[in-house]
N, C-alpha and C positions, 0 to 999 in steps of 0.2 A: 469467442471464449478471452481472446486479450486484444488492444489495441494503445497503441503507441503514438502522439501528439503531438508537439510541443513543450517535454519535459513534462506529459502528465500522460499516464500509463490509467486501463481504466480495463478490470477483471470482472467479467459476466459469471456466477457462478450460478454455479446449477446442482444436476445430480452425478455430473464424474465422481473419482475418486480424491480428495481432500487432499494429496500429496499434488493431483494434476495443479488445480490450483497459485497452493503455495510454491511450486514450481514459477508457475508465471507471476505474481509475485516479486522473487526472487530475481528472476528474468526483468523486469521492467525495472527494479533498480538498479541492477549489471548494464542495460541500455542507457543508464543517464537520467531518470527521470527522477525527478526532487518531491513527488508524489502520487502514488498508487489508489485506486480509489476501486474497491469493488465495490460492487450493484450487485445486489437479491432480491427477490420476491418469493411470496409463500413461505413455500414449506424450505429454503434453501437461505436463509435469514441463519436461524441458529450453523448452519454449512460454512456463512460468511464470517460468523463471530469466530467460529474452530480457526478457518484459516487465516484469521489476524492475528490473532494469541498463535496459533501455531510458527508462524513466517515471522512476531516477532519476536517472542521468548526463543525459538529453538537456535532460530538461521538469521538471524539479519542484527545487527550490533547496531543501536543510534535513531533506530525505528524507531517512533511513535505511534501514537491515534491521536490523528490531529483532530476531523471532524465527525460525528455521526450523524446522521439523517436521516429522519424514517416519515414514511406517509404512508399513501393509498394510494389505488388506481380503480377503478371501474370500469370492471372488464364484460361485453355485452356477453352473454349465452344466447346467440341466437334460436336454437334447440328450444331454449325452454322460453323465451322472447323474453327474458327477463337479463339486469346485470348482478355481478356479482364486487366485492368490493375482497379487495386483493394485496394485502400491507405489502412496504418496499420500503428498503433501507441501501445508505453510502456509509460504506466505513474510507476512510478517506486514511492514511497511511502516508506520513511524514519521514523524509529522512533530516534528521539535527546537522545541521553544521558541525566538523567536525572544526577544534580548533586549533586554530593558527603554530605551525610548529615553529620553536623558537631555539635559535640558530645559536651553538652554545660561544661565548666570549674567545675568542682565539689568543692566547696564550703571546706574548707577545717574547725576542728571541733579545738577548743579553744586546747585541746591535742596535734594534730599534729601540730600547729602553735610551740607551745613551745618546741618540740624536735627539 
C-alpha cells in the first residue's frame, strides 16, 4: 500500500477505508517526502480523488495537487480469451516550500550605540 524512496512516496489506492490511505499520505509527508503519489485504477479512481482532497483540505497545510496523470491499461482475461481496458490515474501531491523565517532585528543597547 505504501512505499518510500528518494523523497517520493507512493500510495496504491484500492478497496480499504478512505482514512487508511489518508494516513499513508500523512505518514509519507511526515517521513520527509517532498511528493506523495496516489496511484489507482478501475473503480478506485474516485476513491483516490477523495483521499487527495481529504488529506489536502483537512489534515495537511501547504500541500497542493502537483500533477494528475490519466491513462489506461490493457488487461488480458484468459478465461474469456480477450483483453479489457482499465482506466488508471496518478495524483501527485506536493508540499510547498515554507517561507523562510526572518529574524527580528536586535535592538542595540545604549553602550553599543555610543561605540
